N, C-alpha and C positions, 0 to 999 in steps of 0.2 A: 400787684397793680399793673394791669396790662393797658399800654397807652398807645393813642394815636397822637402825634405830633402835629401842630398846625402853625406854619410859619408864614409870615406876611412879608410881601416884597414890596416896597414903596419905590418911590423916585430918590429918596435919599439913601436906600440900602442897596448896595452892589450885590450882585449874584454871589460873590465870595463871601460877603459879610453875612448873607443870608445863610448859607451854608455853615458857616463857623459858628453862628448863633445857634442853628439847630442841632450842631454836634455837641456843643455845650449843653444845651437843653436836654439832649441824651443822656449826657453824663450826669446831669442832675437827677434824671429819673432813676439811673442804675444807683444813684448815692441813697434813694429811698428803697432800694432793693425791687426797683419796679423794671419792667421790660419793654422796648418799644416795638409796636407789631407793624407801625406804618407811618409815612409821614403826607401831609398835605400841604400844598403851596397855593398861596392866592396873591396875585397881584392887585392891590388896591390901595390908591393914594389917600382916600378918605374912608374910614372905618364905617361900615354900616351900623347906624345906630342901635338896631335891634338884635343883629347877629354877628357883627363885627365883618363876617366875610361874606354876607348876602345870601339870599334865598337859594341860588343854584350851587354854591358851594356847600351849603348845608346839607342839601339833598346828596351829594359826593360824600360828605363827612358820614352822615347817618348809614349810606350802605357799607362805607369801608369800616365803621364800626361794627355793623352787623356781620360782614363778611369774616372779619378777623375774631369776633367775640370779644372785642375791647371793652373794659369796663370804665376807663378813663379818657378824657381829651385834654391835652396840655397845649394851651396857646402860648406862642414866644411873644407875648405882649401883655398889656394889663387890660383888664375887663371892666366893665361896668355891672353892677348887679342885675340890670336888666338884661344885658347880653347874655350873663351866665345863666339866669332863670330859662330864657327862651332856648339857648343851645342845649340845655338839659332836658328840657321838654322835648325838643324835635329828635335828639339822639339817644335818649334813655341811657345816658352815661354821666358820670361825674365829670365836672368842668372846672379845671385849675388853670389859672394864669401864672405867668413866671413868679410873680412874688409869692404867691401861694406854696408852689413847690420848694421855693428856697426856704419858706417859713417852715415848711415840714421838716425839712433836713435840719434846719438850726434847731427845732424843738426835740428831735431824736438825739441831736449830739452835745446839746448843752449838759455840762456836768456840774459845774460851780454854782454857787448862788448868784453870783453876779451874771454869769451867763444865762442863766435861766430867767432871771429878771428881765434882761435885755430883749430875750426872745418874746417874753409874755408882751412887753411893753410894744415890740414891733408888731406883734399879732393884733393886738387891741387897736392900735393905731392904723392897721391896715383895714380892721373889721368895721370900725367907726362909720366911716362915710357910706359903707355899704349897708348899714341898716337902714338909712333913709331911702335907700331904691329897693327894699323888699316890699312884696305885695301879699295879700291874703291876711291869713289869721293872724300872722305874726305881727301885723300892724292893726289889728283891730281894737277897737276901744274896749276898755271894762266898763261894763255898763252900771250905771248907778244903782246902788242898793242901800241897804239899811245903814252901812258902815261907809257909805261913798257920797260924795256930792257932786252935784251937776251930773253932766254928760260922762264924766269919767275920764282917765288919762289912758292914752294909746299906749300898748305894750312896747311900741319902738321907742317911745319916749323914756319909758322907765328903763330899756336896756342902754339906752344913750346915756341916761344919768349915772346907771351903774358902771358902765365902762369908763367915763371920765373921772369917777371917783376912784376906780381902781388904778388908772394910768397915773393920777395925782399921787396915789401912795407908793406906787413903783417907782416914780421919779424921785420921791423923798428917800427911798430906801437905797436907790442908787447914789444918791447924793452922799449919803452917809458913807458907802463903800469907796466913793470917789475920794471923800477927804482922808480915809484910811489909807489908802492907794497912794495919795499924794504925800502923808506922813512917812511912808515907807520909802518912796522915792527922795524925799528931802533927806532922810538919813542916809541913804546910799550915796547923795550928792555930796555929803561931808566927808566921805572916805576918799582921800585923793588916790589912793594906789588901786582904784576899782575903774577898769574901762568899761562903759555902759554899751552893749551893742544890741541893736534891734533887727530881726531878721523879718523882711516883707517880701511879698511875692504873689503871683496869682494863685489861687487855690490849686493844690495838688503839684505844686512846683517842687516839692520835697525839702520844706523846710523843717518839718518834724523830724523827718530822718537826718537831716543835717545837725540840727541841735543834738539829737542823740550822738551821732558819730562825733562831734566836736567835744562834748562834755562827758560821753560814756555812761550816761544816766538815761534809764527807761524813760520812754514816753511813747503815748499810742501812734502807730503808724498804720495807714491804710492807703491803699492806692484809688482813693475816691476823691470827689470834690468836696470841700469842708469837712475833711476827715476829723480835724480838730477846731473847736471853737475858741476855747479858753486860752487866755493869754498864761505862757509857761516860762518860767525863769530857772536857769540852772547857770553853772559858771565853769570856767577853766581856770587853773592855777598856772602861773609862770614862777616857779620857785626860784630859777637862778637870777630873777630881777625882783623878785618880792612884790609881784603885781597878780591881779586876778582880771578876768575879763567876764562881766556878767552879762549872758546872753539871753534875750527875750524872744520868745517866738509870739507873732500875732496872728491874728485869723486871716485866713486867705482872701485875697481881693477876688472882685470877679467884676467884669465889665456891666456897665449898666445896671450895678447896685441899686436896689429899690430904696427909695428916699428914707422909708420907715427903718429899713435896717442900716442905713449909712448913719443915720441919727442914733439909733440905739447902740450900735457897736463902735461909735466913735472913742468910747471910753477904753475899748483895748488897744486902740491906737494911740493914747495918752502918752505910753511909755516912749513914743518915737520923740516926743517934745523934749526929754533929758538926754536922749541917746548922743553919746559922743561919736557913735559909727553906725550907718546903717548898712546891712548886706542885703542887697537886692537878689533874691535867689530866682533864678530862670530855668524852666525846662527847655533846653536847647534842642531836644529831640521833638518839641511840639511845632508843627509845621506853622503855627500862628504865633509863635513866641514873640516876634517884634511887636505885633498889635499887643499882645498881652502886657508886655513890656512897658509900651506907652500907657496902657490903661492904668497901670500901678503908678507910673510916673505922675499921671493926672491927679490922681488921688493924693500924691505925696504934696503937690502943688497947692491942692484945696486945704491941707491941714498945716500948710506953711512949714514944712520941714524939708523941702527940696533942696535948701541951700546948705544941709549938713553933709559932712564927708560920706559918699557912697562908694562901696565896693561891690561891682557887678559880678555876681557868681553864676557862671552859665553851668548848670547841672545836668545830669542824665547824659553826659556825652559818650557814655558805654554804649548807649543804643544807637549811636551812629559810627562809631569806629571800635576796631577790635582790640586796642592796647593803647596805653597812653602815650607811647612813642610819637603817635600821630598828632597829638596835640601840644609837644613841647615847643616847637618853634614858631607856631603862628602867632600873629599880632591880633588878639582879638577885639582890641580896642576900634577897629575900624566897623565892628558890627555894633557897638553901645555907645560910639562917641570918645570923648577925651577922658572918661572916668577909668579908673584901676579896674582892670578885668581878670578874672581868673576862671579857667575852664576846670570843672572836677567831675567827678562821679562819686557820690555818696555810697552807691551801692557797691562799687568796687574799691574804694577808698583812695581812687585816684586824686592825686594833688591836695589831699586833705592836710598834709604837712605844710604845704605852701600857704594854705588859709590860716594855719596856726602861726606862722612866721608872720603873716600880714596883722594879726591881731595882736601879736607879741610887739611888732613895731609900733602900732597906735598906742598899744599901752605905755611904751616908752615915751613916746611923743606927748600923751598927756600928762605924763610926770614933769617933761620939761616945761609945757605951757603953764602948769600949776604951780612950779617952782619960781618962774619968770613972773608971774603975775602976783 
């Protein structure tokens, strides 16, 4: 996939935000093994209803596509069916919006039955309103014939009904899986010597690497956005105190997550409801780490788990300093508020022992609470 990225500058979006958003979009293109050949910016407070960016910019976009031999144009916004059709006709390139791109990544990365069903559900929910905006043969009527009555039924209406039926079936299957996972969590909650820990963080913050480092168990790791989608659970034993920490990785967060995806993947975040402790993993080497930290915190508030104990884990410090001595004395709570904060490098193993000690302390604390209760 050879791509041109299109960014939109509005009154609400600052230049820095536009740059950050397009940088993330480029990362999403890389995640589907695509390459970005160029970027086009447009200042527009009100999107053009037919082309989103207007006729003048569409002409520039067409020239850019032809000059770079790009085959795909990716918009950092959500487009209507009419806009997609018009832009494709004018540029002779495939047109994707931000949600389309994320759905492609999720479709490629889903491994378990639950993740695959959630991706299919999100895709169908995104596709459904677009059918009404399609034109041409896809919405032509099926003519009346020997085995049909009246003027016939529009093909688009058949598509809508088929998609709605499939959505209903998927939701029922996901509900069954949800009940099974609930029973599993219910069993875990009965075991008093297990500390339940959930890893959260912006996509590509290093959660999967940390899970592997803490538990010494294999998990898929890749330096890409949304490298893993499936909820993974492993554990650490503390033999000296007779305790275990059950650690669950969750799908990576992203700013402005499409509604369809947020709804579909809420099940992967249900583990957070039963967590005794949340480890918020942050890529401290990312220049936009503070904004991404806030984006994750906003989602935690939406799912009503922001009142749980949180340890902020500032990861990838090895990209900023040459040795762990440089981070020993600094008070990093000034960066993240009053929450307990630890700076680590999963790649180098720096301060992983301290994180083990934090988990051990919380495991002991849970035992005290359960005895007192």
